[in-house]
C-alpha positions in Angstrom: 7.3 -8.5 21.6 10.9 -7.3 21.1 13.7 -9.0 19.4 16.9 -9.6 21.5 20.0 -7.7 20.7 21.6 -9.2 17.6 25.2 -9.5 16.3 25.9 -8.3 12.8 25.2 -11.7 11.0 22.4 -12.9 13.4 19.1 -13.9 12.0 15.8 -13.7 13.9 13.0 -16.0 12.8 9.4 -15.7 13.9 7.1 -18.7 14.0 3.3 -18.3 13.9 2.1 -21.0 16.4 -1.5 -19.9 16.7 -2.7 -21.6 13.4 -2.3 -25.0 15.1 -0.6 -25.3 18.5 0.7 -28.8 18.0 2.0 -28.2 14.5 3.5 -24.9 15.5 5.2 -26.4 18.5 6.5 -29.3 16.3 8.0 -26.8 13.8 9.6 -24.8 16.6 11.2 -28.0 18.1 12.5 -29.0 14.7 14.0 -25.6 14.1 15.8 -25.9 17.4 17.2 -29.3 16.3 18.1 -28.3 12.7 21.8 -28.6 11.9 22.4 -25.0 10.9 21.0 -23.8 14.3 22.9 -26.4 16.2 26.1 -25.5 14.4 25.7 -21.7 15.0 23.5 -21.4 18.1 24.6 -17.9 18.9 23.6 -16.7 15.4 19.9 -17.6 15.3 17.1 -16.2 17.5 13.7 -17.7 17.4 10.4 -15.9 18.4 7.3 -18.0 18.9 3.8 -16.4 18.8 1.2 -18.8 20.2 -1.8 -16.5 20.3 -4.6 -18.8 18.9 -6.4 -18.1 15.7 -10.1 -17.8 16.6 -11.4 -20.2 14.0 -8.6 -22.7 14.7 -11.0 -25.7 15.3 -13.1 -25.2 12.1 -12.4 -27.8 9.4 -10.9 -26.4 6.2 -13.8 -27.3 4.0 -13.6 -26.5 0.2 -15.7 -23.3 0.6 -14.1 -22.1 3.8 -13.6 -18.3 4.1 -10.0 -17.1 4.4 -10.7 -13.5 5.5 -10.2 -14.0 9.2 -7.2 -16.2 8.6 -5.6 -13.6 6.3 -6.0 -10.8 8.7 -4.7 -12.9 11.6 -1.6 -13.9 9.7 -1.0 -10.4 8.5 -1.3 -9.0 12.1 1.1 -11.5 13.5 3.6 -11.0 10.7 3.4 -7.2 11.2 4.1 -7.8 14.9 7.2 -9.7 14.0 8.3 -7.0 11.5 7.9 -4.4 14.3 10.0 -6.5 16.6 12.9 -6.5 14.2 12.6 -10.1 13.0 14.2 -11.0 9.6 11.6 -13.5 8.5 8.4 -15.3 9.5 7.5 -19.0 9.2 3.8 -19.7 8.6 3.2 -23.5 9.3 -0.2 -23.6 7.5 -0.8 -24.8 4.0 -4.1 -22.9 3.7 -2.3 -19.7 4.5 0.2 -20.3 1.7 -2.7 -20.1 -0.8 -2.8 -16.3 -0.1 0.9 -15.7 0.7 1.5 -13.4 -2.2 -1.3 -11.1 -0.9 0.6 -10.8 2.4 4.0 -10.3 0.9 2.7 -7.3 -1.1 1.8 -5.5 2.1 4.5 -6.6 4.5 8.1 -5.3 5.0 9.2 -8.7 6.4 10.1 -11.9 4.5 7.8 -14.8 4.7 9.6 -18.1 4.3 7.7 -20.1 1.6 6.6 -23.5 2.7 5.8 -24.6 -0.8 9.2 -23.5 -2.1 10.7 -25.6 0.7 8.7 -28.6 -0.2 9.4 -28.3 -3.9 13.1 -28.0 -3.3 13.1 -31.1 -1.1 11.1 -33.1 -3.6 13.4 -32.2 -6.4 16.2 -34.0 -4.6 14.4 -37.2 -3.9 11.8 -37.7 -6.7 12.6 -37.9 -10.4 10.6 -35.7 -12.8 7.3 -37.4 -13.8 7.0 -39.3 -10.5 3.5 -39.8 -9.1 3.0 -37.9 -5.9 0.2 -38.4 -3.5 -1.2 -35.3 -1.9 -2.7 -35.4 1.6 -4.4 -32.0 1.8 -7.5 -30.5 3.4 -10.6 -30.0 1.3 -9.8 -26.3 1.0 -6.2 -26.7 0.0 -7.1 -29.4 -2.5 -9.8 -27.2 -4.1 -7.5 -24.2 -4.2 -5.1 -26.0 -6.5 -2.1 -25.1 -4.4 -0.1 -28.3 -5.1 -1.0 -28.2 -8.8 0.5 -24.7 -9.1 3.8 -25.8 -7.6 4.1 -29.4 -8.8 1.9 -30.2 -11.7 4.5 -29.1 -14.3 7.0 -31.7 -13.2 5.0 -34.5 -11.5 1.8 -36.4 -11.7 -0.4 -35.6 -8.7 -2.8 -38.1 -7.1 -5.5 -37.2 -4.5 -7.4 -39.6 -2.2 -10.8 -40.9 -3.3 -13.9 -39.1 -1.9 -14.2 -41.8 0.9 -10.5 -41.6 1.8 -10.6 -37.8 1.6 -13.3 -37.8 4.2 -11.2 -40.1 6.3 -8.3 -37.8 6.0 -10.4 -34.8 7.3 -11.6 -37.0 10.2 -8.1 -38.0 11.1 -7.2 -34.3 11.5 -10.4 -32.5 12.6 -12.4 -35.3 14.2 -13.0 -35.7 17.9 -10.3 -38.3 18.0 -8.2 -36.4 15.5 -4.7 -34.8 15.6 -6.0 -31.3 16.3 -7.7 -32.7 19.4 -4.3 -34.0 20.6 -4.6 -37.7 19.5 -1.4 -38.9 17.8 -2.3 -42.5 17.7 -5.4 -44.7 17.7 -8.1 -43.7 15.3 -6.3 -40.8 13.8 -3.2 -42.8 13.0 -5.1 -45.7 11.6 -7.3 -43.5 9.4 -4.3 -41.7 8.0 -2.5 -45.0 7.4 -5.3 -46.3 5.3 -5.4 -43.1 3.2 -1.7 -43.4 2.6 -2.1 -47.1 1.5 -4.8 -46.1 -1.0 -2.5 -43.5 -2.6 0.4 -45.9 -2.8 -2.0 -48.4 -4.3 -2.7 -45.8 -7.0 1.0 -45.7 -7.8 2.2 -42.8 -5.7 5.9 -43.2 -4.9 6.0 -40.3 -2.5 3.4 -38.7 -0.3 3.2 -35.0 0.3 1.4 -33.5 3.3 -0.8 -30.6 2.7 -1.7 -30.2 6.4 1.1 -29.4 8.8 -0.4 -31.5 11.6 0.5 -34.6 9.5 4.2 -34.0 10.4 3.3 -35.1 13.9 2.5 -38.6 12.6 5.1 -38.7 9.8 7.7 -40.6 11.9 5.3 -43.4 12.8 4.0 -43.6 9.2 7.6 -44.0 8.0 8.2 -46.8 10.5 5.2 -48.5 8.9 6.9 -48.3 5.5 5.0 -45.3 4.2 7.3 -43.1 2.0 6.1 -39.7 3.1 7.6 -36.2 3.7 7.8 -34.6 7.1 6.8 -31.0 6.0 7.8 -29.3 9.3 11.3 -30.8 9.1 11.7 -29.7 5.5 10.4 -26.2 6.4 12.7 -25.9 9.4 15.8 -27.0 7.4 14.8 -24.6 4.5 14.3 -21.6 6.9 17.6 -22.1 8.6 19.5 -22.1 5.2 21.3 -18.9 4.4 19.7 -18.5 1.0 16.1 -19.2 1.7 14.7 -15.7 2.4 12.4 -14.4 -0.4 12.2 -10.9 -1.6 10.2 -8.3 0.4 7.2 -6.3 -0.6 7.4 -4.1 -3.7 9.2 -0.8 -3.6 7.4 1.9 -1.6 8.1 5.6 -2.1 7.7 7.9 0.9 6.8 11.5 0.2 7.2 14.4 2.5 4.1 16.3 1.6 2.6 19.7 2.3 5.8 21.6 1.3 3.7 22.9 -0.4 0.4 21.0 -0.8 -0.2 21.7 -4.5 3.4 20.7 -5.3 2.9 17.4 -3.5 -0.1 16.5 -5.7 1.8 17.7 -8.8 4.8 15.5 -7.9 2.6 12.4 -7.4 1.0 13.0 -10.7 4.4 13.1 -12.4 5.3 9.8 -10.7 2.2 8.3 -12.2 2.8 9.9 -15.6 6.4 8.6 -15.8 5.7 5.1 -14.7 5.4 2.5 -17.5 2.2 0.7 -16.6 -0.5 -1.3 -18.4 -2.7 -1.7 -15.3 -3.2 -0.2 -11.9 -1.0 -2.8 -10.2 2.0 -1.8 -12.3 2.2 1.6 -10.6 4.5 2.5 -7.6 3.3 2.3 -4.1 3.5 5.7 -2.4 2.9 6.7 1.2 2.5 10.5 1.8 2.8 12.3 5.1 0.9 15.5 4.1 2.2 17.9 6.8 1.6 21.5 5.8 2.5 22.5 9.4 6.2 22.0 8.7 7.6 25.6 9.3 8.3 27.7 6.2 11.8 26.9 5.0 12.3 30.3 3.3 11.2 32.2 6.4 13.8 30.3 8.5 16.6 30.7 6.0 16.0 34.5 5.5 14.7 35.7 8.8 15.6 32.9 11.3 12.0 32.1 12.0 10.9 28.6 13.2 13.3 25.9 12.3 11.7 23.1 10.2 14.5 20.5 10.9 12.7 18.6 13.6 9.3 18.6 11.8 11.0 17.4 8.6 12.9 14.7 10.4 9.9 13.4 12.3 7.9 13.3 9.0 10.7 11.3 7.4 10.8 8.9 10.4 7.1 8.2 10.1 7.6 7.4 6.4 10.4 5.0 7.5 8.0 3.4 9.9 5.5 3.0 7.1 8.1 0.9 5.2 9.3 3.5 2.7 12.3 2.3 0.7 13.3 5.8 -0.3 12.0 9.3 0.5 11.2 12.1 -1.9 10.8 15.8 -0.8 9.1 17.8 -3.5 10.4 21.1 -2.2 13.6 22.7 -3.4 14.2 24.9 -0.4 13.7 22.0 2.0 16.8 20.4 0.6 18.9 22.9 2.6 18.0 20.7 5.6 18.5 17.3 3.9 22.2 16.8 5.0 21.2 17.5 8.6 18.6 14.7 8.8 19.9 12.1 6.3 22.5 10.7 8.7 19.8 10.0 11.3 17.6 8.0 8.8 17.9 4.4 7.7 16.5 5.0 4.2 17.8 7.4 1.6 16.3 10.8 0.7 16.5 11.1 -3.1 18.2 14.5 -3.6 16.1 16.4 -6.1 18.8 19.1 -6.5 21.7 16.7 -7.3 19.4 14.8 -9.7 18.5 18.0 -11.4 22.1 19.1 -11.9 23.0 15.7 -13.2 20.1 15.8 -15.6 21.3 19.2 -17.0 24.9 18.0 -17.2 24.1 14.9 -19.2 21.3 16.5 -21.3 22.9 19.9 -22.2 26.6 19.6 -21.5 29.1 21.3 -19.1 29.4 24.5 -21.1 25.7 25.5 -21.1 24.8 28.6 -19.0 22.2 27.7 -16.4 19.9 30.1 -14.6 18.1 29.4 -11.3 14.6 30.6 -10.6 14.0 29.8 -6.9 13.0 31.3 -3.5 15.4 33.7 -1.9 15.9 31.1 0.8 17.1 28.5 -1.7 19.5 31.0 -3.2 20.8 32.1 0.2 21.3 28.5 1.3 23.6 27.8 -1.7 22.4 24.2 -2.0 21.9 24.4 -5.7 25.2 26.1 -6.2 27.0 23.4 -4.2 25.4 20.7 -6.2 26.4 22.5 -9.5 30.0 23.2 -8.4 30.5 19.5 -7.6 30.1 18.7 -11.3 31.7 21.9 -12.7 28.6 23.9 -13.6 28.0 27.5 -12.5 24.6 29.1 -11.9 23.2 32.5 -12.8 20.7 34.1 -10.5 18.3 37.1 -11.0 19.3 40.5 -9.8 17.6 42.0 -6.8 14.7 43.5 -8.7 14.0 40.4 -10.8 14.3 38.2 -7.7 11.7 40.3 -6.0 9.3 39.5 -8.8 10.1 35.8 -8.6 9.3 35.9 -4.9 6.0 37.7 -5.7 5.2 35.0 -8.3 5.5 32.5 -5.4 4.3 34.2 -2.3 2.3 37.2 -3.5 -1.4 37.8 -3.0 -1.8 36.5 -6.6 1.1 34.1 -6.4 1.2 30.4 -7.0 1.0 29.5 -3.3 -2.2 31.4 -3.2 -3.6 29.2 -6.0 -2.9 31.4 -9.0 -1.1 30.1 -12.1 -2.0 32.8 -14.6 -1.9 36.6 -14.7 0.4 38.6 -12.4 2.3 35.5 -11.1 3.1 34.4 -14.7 4.2 37.9 -15.7 6.5 38.1 -12.7 8.0 34.7 -13.3 8.6 35.5 -17.0 10.3 38.8 -15.9 12.7 36.9 -13.7 13.3 34.4 -16.5 13.9 37.1 -19.0 16.5 38.8 -16.8 18.4 35.4 -16.6 18.2 34.9 -20.4 19.6 38.4 -20.8 22.6 37.2 -18.7 23.1 34.4 -21.2 21.2 31.6 -19.6 19.9 28.9 -22.0 18.7 26.4 -19.4 16.5 27.6 -16.6 15.8 25.6 -13.5 12.3 26.0 -12.1 13.8 25.7 -8.7 10.6 26.1 -6.6 8.2 23.2 -6.8 5.3 25.5 -7.4 6.9 27.2 -10.4 6.2 24.3 -12.8 2.5 25.0 -12.1 3.0 28.3 -13.9 5.5 27.3 -16.6 5.8 23.6 -17.6 9.1 21.8 -18.4 9.9 22.3 -22.0 12.7 22.5 -24.6 12.7 25.5 -26.9 10.5 27.7 -24.8 10.5 31.3 -26.2 11.6 34.0 -23.7 12.3 37.5 -25.1 12.9 35.9 -28.6 15.3 33.3 -27.3 14.6 29.5 -27.2 15.5 28.2 -23.8 15.1 24.9 -21.9 12.9 24.9 -18.8 13.9 22.1 -16.4 11.3 21.0 -13.8 13.2 19.4 -10.8 10.0 17.7 -9.6 9.7 15.9 -13.0 13.4 14.9 -12.7 12.8 13.7 -9.2 9.7 11.7 -10.3 11.7 10.0 -13.1 14.5 9.1 -10.7 12.1 7.6 -8.2 10.4 5.5 -10.9 13.9 4.3 -12.0 14.6 3.3 -8.4 11.3 1.4 -8.1 12.1 -0.5 -11.3 15.5 -1.4 -10.1 17.3 0.8 -12.7 20.5 2.7 -12.0 
């Protein structure tokens, strides 16, 4: 199912028709006839999925299971998302009892049927009015209408006898779902409406989309009822009706290296203000240790990691990532190459780190860089620093050799060591930078914070220096993005 080619301001709406073929078809027709679509026919594209839901004929009793329905709706919505649609219409009140569960997992907007109905009622019924609700046993038991209307209106439901008649009118052998739009179905429904009006209801709200098929005839008989499909169609074609999408999702290029990936994720969790599991950030990780070594490519022209990094980022895009984090300093030598080919931003750890130092320690501070030789040779940190007027100090050749041994040596951090020789080597490199006057040191390889943690006032050769962990800076920035902060 592919969306047609769209102009810049075009909107593609998908309609799930398989939850009720007649109701779905009725909604589709009313969308085609809605005024916004008629006025701008070239702007709107409609996609209609009529693959039937397997439990379509089962009455929605109070204890009905929603599991199959949830998965069916999710799968169809995901298909529309993959096709490039902008939003999905779900003409099924029962499905709107779990709509928030779907939204949390989908990267496509679901147009809210209850929001449409509530906005419509607000225009035609004064606060405090008595509203009659014509809903299935399941929707009635779920309290769906109470959640949306009870604060402003008094809700009335049919008596047990008339509720049974309502279910018969929709699900019975002579009911609407069986294709009968007159006769027994219409008369049963009319009697239910009369009872609700007899209880003082001034407006009747349908809680079953099939009722829209009989709404015109009921209105002709003097029943003051709402055509839910017409209301839904008009709402969906309005320019301001699309709800927000799923919560922020962070994509992580993992495996560069593996331990640094786990460390970075832990820092995202640690830096997220949360009182419960659900307050944390959604993360999707492509753990790909087979991405060629970045330092080996930069220093010795070995295998180029560009394609592997790009394909990893593309998979994160396809998983719905809103932003991508790469917890590898050296890998940022390739970010500019691939960013222009991606639709979502890569959060640049190096630029964020330089900005953190600038705002935290000032422009005059002397900054030393502890990193792989590949990162130093690429000049990516130096370029980021020069853009804001900072200069960087780097170790001399002997000290840099010890930094590289701390990372890649037999007892280095990439081999799983965080104490002993690797720590001594790293401190030797740090001491050489401090001897040059550095008072802020960037731990510019993502494994180095596994040896020395970020700190202010860390003593090196008798001098108190600040250790800056770029992965922690990156984690904080990603948390800020997820929370909508600048």
